[in-house]
C-alpha positions in Angstrom: 0.0 0.0 0.0 2.9 2.3 0.7 4.3 1.8 -2.8 0.9 2.6 -4.3 0.6 5.8 -2.2 4.1 6.9 -3.2 3.4 6.1 -6.9 0.2 8.2 -6.8 1.9 11.2 -5.3 4.9 11.0 -7.6 2.7 10.9 -10.6 -0.1 13.3 -9.7 2.0 16.3 -8.5 4.3 16.7 -11.5 1.5 15.9 -13.9 -0.7 18.5 -12.2 2.1 21.2 -12.4 2.7 20.5 -16.1 -1.0 20.4 -17.0 -1.7 23.6 -15.1 1.0 25.4 -17.2 -0.3 23.9 -20.4 -3.9 24.8 -19.5 -3.0 28.4 -18.7 -1.3 28.8 -22.1 -3.2 26.7 -24.5 -6.7 27.8 -23.6 -5.9 31.0 -25.3 -5.5 29.5 -28.8 -8.9 30.8 -29.9 -9.6 27.8 -32.2 -12.1 25.0 -31.8 -9.3 22.5 -32.6 -6.4 24.4 -31.2 -3.6 21.9 -30.6 -0.2 22.2 -28.9 2.4 19.8 -27.9 4.8 19.8 -24.9 7.3 17.1 -23.8 5.2 15.8 -25.2 1.6 15.2 -24.4 -0.7 16.4 -27.2 -2.9 18.9 -25.4 -6.1 19.8 -27.3 -8.3 22.6 -25.9 -11.4 24.3 -27.2 -11.3 28.0 -26.4 -14.6 28.2 -24.6 -15.7 31.5 -23.1 -15.8 29.9 -19.6 -12.1 29.1 -19.9 -11.1 32.5 -21.3 -13.0 34.3 -18.5 -11.2 32.1 -15.9 -7.7 33.2 -17.1 -8.3 36.6 -18.6 -7.7 38.3 -15.3 -4.5 36.4 -14.7 -2.8 37.6 -17.9 -0.2 40.4 -17.5 -1.1 42.7 -20.4 1.7 44.3 -22.5 -0.5 45.5 -25.3 -4.3 46.1 -25.1 -6.9 46.9 -27.8 -10.2 47.7 -26.4 -11.0 45.0 -23.9 -8.7 42.5 -25.5 -5.2 41.7 -24.2 -3.4 41.2 -27.5 0.0 40.7 -26.0 0.3 39.2 -22.5 2.5 37.2 -20.1 2.0 34.4 -17.6 4.5 32.5 -15.5 5.3 28.9 -16.6 6.0 25.9 -14.5 6.6 22.3 -15.7 8.4 19.1 -14.8 9.9 15.9 -16.2 12.4 13.4 -14.9 15.3 14.8 -16.9 14.9 18.6 -17.0 13.3 18.3 -13.5 11.5 21.5 -12.5 11.3 24.0 -15.4 10.7 27.7 -14.9 9.8 30.2 -17.5 7.2 32.5 -19.1 4.2 32.1 -21.3 4.1 34.8 -24.0 0.9 35.2 -25.9 0.0 37.2 -29.0 -3.4 36.7 -30.5 -6.3 38.1 -32.6 -9.5 36.1 -32.4 -10.2 33.9 -35.5 -7.1 35.3 -37.3 -3.8 34.4 -35.7 -2.3 33.2 -32.4 1.2 32.9 -31.2 2.5 31.3 -28.0 6.0 30.9 -26.8 6.9 29.1 -23.5 10.7 29.4 -23.0 11.8 27.6 -19.8 15.0 26.6 -18.0 15.5 23.1 -16.6 16.9 23.3 -13.1 18.0 19.7 -13.3 19.4 19.5 -16.8 20.7 23.1 -16.8 19.3 23.2 -20.3 16.9 25.4 -22.2 13.5 23.8 -22.9 10.0 24.8 -24.0 7.8 25.2 -27.0 6.5 27.7 -29.6 3.2 27.6 -31.4 2.1 29.9 -34.1 -0.9 29.8 -36.5 -2.7 31.9 -39.0 -6.2 31.3 -40.3 -8.0 32.7 -43.4 -10.8 31.7 -45.8 -11.1 31.5 -49.6 -13.8 30.5 -52.1 -15.0 27.0 -51.4 -12.7 26.6 -48.5 -14.2 27.3 -45.1 -11.0 27.3 -43.2 -7.3 27.5 -44.1 -4.8 27.2 -41.3 -1.1 27.5 -41.5 0.8 26.6 -38.3 4.4 26.2 -37.1 5.3 24.4 -33.9 8.7 23.9 -32.2 9.8 22.3 -29.0 12.9 21.2 -27.1 13.3 19.0 -24.0 15.9 16.8 -22.4 15.1 13.0 -22.3 18.3 11.2 -21.3 21.0 12.0 -18.7 22.8 8.7 -19.0 25.1 7.6 -20.6 25.3 11.3 -21.7 23.1 14.3 -21.7 20.8 14.2 -24.7 18.1 16.7 -25.8 15.6 16.5 -28.7 14.3 19.2 -30.9 11.3 19.2 -33.2 10.0 21.7 -35.7 6.6 20.9 -37.2 5.0 22.7 -40.1 1.3 22.1 -41.0 -1.2 23.1 -43.6 -4.9 22.3 -42.8 -8.0 23.1 -44.8 -11.7 22.4 -44.4 -13.7 22.6 -47.7 -17.1 24.1 -47.9 -19.4 21.2 -48.7 -23.1 20.7 -48.7 -23.0 17.6 -46.5 -23.6 16.8 -42.9 -20.5 16.8 -40.8 -17.1 18.2 -41.7 -14.3 17.0 -43.9 -10.8 18.0 -42.8 -7.4 17.6 -44.7 -4.0 18.1 -43.1 -0.4 18.0 -44.5 2.3 17.9 -41.8 6.1 17.7 -41.9 8.4 17.1 -38.9 12.1 17.9 -38.7 13.7 16.3 -35.6 17.2 16.4 -34.4 18.9 15.3 -31.2 21.9 16.9 -29.5 24.5 15.2 -27.4 25.1 18.2 -25.1 28.4 17.1 -23.5 29.9 15.8 -26.7 30.3 18.8 -29.0 26.6 19.1 -29.9 26.7 16.2 -32.3 23.3 15.6 -33.9 21.1 12.9 -35.4 18.5 14.4 -37.7 15.5 13.0 -39.7 12.3 14.1 -41.4 8.8 12.6 -41.1 5.9 13.6 -43.3 2.2 12.9 -42.8 -1.0 13.1 -44.9 -4.3 13.0 -43.1 -8.0 13.1 -44.0 -10.8 13.1 -41.4 -14.6 13.1 -41.5 -16.5 14.0 -38.3 -20.2 14.3 -37.5 -21.8 15.1 -34.2 -25.4 14.4 -33.3 -27.4 14.7 -30.1 -27.2 11.0 -29.4 -23.9 10.0 -31.0 -20.6 11.3 -32.5 -18.4 9.7 -35.1 -15.0 10.5 -36.6 -13.0 8.5 -39.1 -9.4 9.3 -40.0 -7.2 7.9 -42.8 -3.5 8.8 -42.5 -0.2 8.0 -44.2 3.2 8.6 -42.6 6.5 8.2 -44.4 10.1 9.3 -45.0 12.9 7.8 -47.1 13.3 4.6 -44.9 9.7 3.6 -44.1 6.1 4.2 -45.0 2.9 3.2 -43.2 -0.9 3.8 -43.6 -3.5 3.6 -40.8 -7.2 4.0 -40.4 -8.8 5.0 -37.1 -12.6 5.2 -36.2 -14.0 6.7 -33.1 -17.7 6.3 -32.2 -19.5 7.7 -29.1 -23.0 6.8 -28.0 -24.7 9.0 -25.4 -27.0 7.5 -22.8 -28.6 8.7 -19.7 -28.3 12.2 -21.2 -28.7 14.0 -17.9 -25.6 12.4 -16.4 -23.6 13.0 -19.7 -22.5 9.3 -19.8 -21.2 7.7 -22.9 -20.1 4.4 -24.5 -16.9 4.9 -26.6 -15.7 2.5 -29.3 -12.5 2.9 -31.2 -10.9 0.8 -33.9 -7.5 1.0 -35.4 -5.9 -0.8 -38.4 -2.3 0.0 -39.5 0.2 -1.5 -41.9 3.8 -0.7 -43.0 4.0 -0.5 -46.7 7.8 -0.6 -46.6 10.4 -0.5 -43.9 14.0 -0.8 -44.9 15.4 0.0 -41.5 17.9 -2.8 -40.5 17.3 -4.2 -37.0 21.0 -3.6 -36.2 20.7 0.2 -36.7 20.3 2.3 -33.5 19.9 5.7 -35.1 16.3 7.1 -34.9 13.7 6.8 -36.2 12.8 3.2 -35.4 9.1 3.2 -36.6 6.7 0.9 -34.9 3.0 0.5 -34.0 2.7 0.6 -30.2 0.4 -1.6 -28.3 0.3 0.5 -25.2 2.8 3.3 -25.6 4.8 2.4 -22.6 8.2 4.2 -22.4 11.0 1.8 -22.9 13.6 0.1 -20.7 16.1 3.0 -20.6 17.9 2.4 -23.9 17.5 5.5 -26.0 17.8 3.8 -29.4 14.7 1.7 -28.6 12.7 4.8 -28.4 9.1 3.9 -29.3 7.8 7.4 -29.6 10.0 8.2 -32.6 7.9 11.3 -33.5 8.1 12.6 -29.9 4.3 13.3 -30.0 3.4 12.0 -26.5 4.3 13.4 -23.1 6.4 11.1 -20.8 7.3 12.2 -17.3 10.0 9.6 -17.6 10.6 9.1 -21.3 13.3 6.4 -21.0 12.0 4.6 -17.9 14.7 5.6 -15.4 12.2 5.6 -12.5 10.5 2.4 -11.3 7.2 4.2 -10.8 7.1 6.7 -13.7 8.0 4.0 -16.2 4.4 2.6 -15.9 3.1 5.4 -18.0 1.0 4.5 -21.1 0.2 6.9 -23.9 -2.1 7.5 -26.9 -1.0 4.6 -29.1 -2.2 2.5 -32.0 -3.3 -0.4 -29.7 -4.7 1.7 -26.9 -3.8 -0.8 -24.2 -3.3 0.1 -20.5 -1.3 -2.9 -19.2 2.3 -2.7 -18.0 4.2 -4.7 -20.6 7.1 -4.6 -23.0 5.6 -6.8 -25.8 3.0 -6.5 -28.5 4.5 -3.7 -30.7 4.6 -4.3 -34.4 6.8 -3.4 -37.3 4.3 -4.8 -39.9 0.5 -4.9 -39.1 -1.6 -4.1 -36.1 -5.4 -4.1 -35.6 -7.1 -3.2 -32.3 -10.5 -2.6 -30.8 -11.0 -0.4 -27.7 -14.3 -0.2 -25.8 -14.9 1.9 -22.7 -17.9 3.2 -20.8 -18.7 5.8 -18.2 -20.0 4.3 -14.9 -22.9 6.7 -14.2 -20.9 9.4 -12.4 -23.0 12.6 -12.1 -21.9 15.4 -14.5 -21.0 17.8 -11.7 -18.4 15.3 -10.4 -17.2 14.0 -13.8 -15.1 17.1 -14.6 -13.0 16.3 -11.5 -13.3 12.5 -11.1 -14.7 9.8 -13.3 -14.8 6.0 -13.5 -14.7 4.0 -16.7 -14.7 0.3 -17.5 -12.6 -0.7 -20.5 -12.0 -3.8 -22.7 -9.2 -3.9 -25.3 -8.3 -6.5 -27.9 -5.6 -6.4 -30.6 -3.8 -8.5 -33.2 -0.1 -7.8 -33.8 1.8 -9.2 -36.8 5.5 -8.8 -37.0 8.2 -9.6 -39.6 8.1 -13.3 -40.4 4.3 -13.1 -40.2 4.3 -14.1 -36.5 0.8 -13.3 -35.2 0.0 -12.6 -31.5 -3.4 -11.9 -29.9 -3.7 -9.6 -26.8 -6.7 -8.7 -24.6 -7.3 -7.0 -21.3 -10.2 -5.6 -19.3 -10.3 -3.3 -16.3 -11.2 0.0 -14.6 -9.8 3.5 -15.1 -9.9 6.3 -12.6 -9.8 9.7 -14.4 -9.1 13.1 -12.8 -9.3 16.7 -14.0 -11.6 16.0 -16.9 -9.5 13.0 -18.1 -6.3 14.9 -18.0 -4.8 12.3 -15.6 -5.8 8.7 -15.5 -4.9 5.6 -13.5 -5.7 2.2 -15.0 -6.1 -1.2 -13.4 -6.3 -4.1 -15.9 -7.6 -6.9 -13.7 -8.0 -9.5 -16.5 -5.4 -10.0 -19.3 -4.3 -12.7 -21.7 -1.6 -15.2 -20.6 1.1 -13.6 -22.8 0.7 -10.3 -21.0 0.8 -12.0 -17.6 4.0 -13.9 -18.5 5.7 -10.7 -19.7 4.8 -8.9 -16.5 6.4 -11.8 -14.5 9.6 -12.1 -16.5 10.3 -8.5 -17.5 8.9 -6.6 -14.4 8.7 -9.3 -11.6 5.0 -8.6 -11.3 3.0 -11.6 -10.0 -0.8 -12.0 -10.3 -1.2 -11.0 -6.6 0.7 -7.8 -7.0 -2.3 -5.7 -8.2 -0.7 -2.4 -7.2 2.3 -3.0 -9.5 -0.1 -3.6 -12.5 -1.5 -0.1 -12.2 -0.5 2.2 -15.1 -1.1 5.9 -15.6 -1.6 8.3 -18.4 -1.6 12.0 -19.1 -4.2 12.5 -21.8 -6.1 15.2 -23.7 -7.4 18.0 -21.5 -11.1 18.1 -22.4 -13.3 21.1 -21.7 -16.9 20.1 -22.2 -18.7 23.4 -21.8 -19.3 24.9 -25.2 -19.8 28.6 -25.9 -23.5 28.1 -26.3 -23.9 26.6 -22.8 
């Protein structure tokens, strides 16, 4: 029980500090799908009036136009296991429905290294195009202090457009390019650099009783190419309590992958079953695009290494198996457990069942399944997951790789830092 309490405190406090900083800055993006990335949880916030009112008084204005604070400042505070506590400023420049710029420069007290992120976007319209959006993101964080100090840097350019169509729902197209390089800080700033490109098309429709979104994406560079298809379906029930049943499916396949297994330079592309950070060897980095946020990206800490992330398989179990370099298909089902709406924004309970097929080179096929309960906090920003039923291959891996026996239920608990979701819309 002592380990469980320590684990909870070590996870909740740094995650809360980080998410507070991100929430302060990112709610100002003034876009329904405003999206920013830190080290590196993808944080997606809708700029609802209730949120803007909450933080408007906290901004330190440098430039005002009427009642709007066009240029403003806020303090920044974040944490990870490599930079440790990071202190800095949030600098915002914005004009509603036109442009937005956020810079969060920080200094890591542990790594003695500069960290932070930048996000800028510009929106406009044209004939037959409802929304054009041009954006540029940049970020820098440390993620390894042994065998030598290492930082990663990413610059991401994106073009997004929404055509004006006479159909229900909305069709959305995105072209994204990533340029990523890593610096060996103590060894003459040597770098490893690579590019990744992505094409994505999405269709979404929202009704009173259900919501549906389907996304087809292709990701590639000169060494690999993969295509994937994701569907998300939500059914509303017991409307007064805002409860829902969520069904997600994923199918992905590598079209080509010429990376030799002996190479250790990134990227090492893979479909992740659960998105767990790896065993401490940086060249086994699963999150090769650096999209997800890990408090302990390379699993140096026995508690923080149990973090799962938004992954292809969507699993919650602590494990080091199941990832695929060829084909993966998964089905994820979760349901709210009748928690009243006034409580759900702070605390929620969900039951989940996940199943997946992973096919690797040599056409070796493996089946994985799990079921359990999730405890979600701060409107699903932070989650703790207990898979109490798993297939035998997961149980065996937990015993051999982590020393977790079936009776050690506290050691099977994983955690996540997920999308911050604000449910109150402007019309409410």
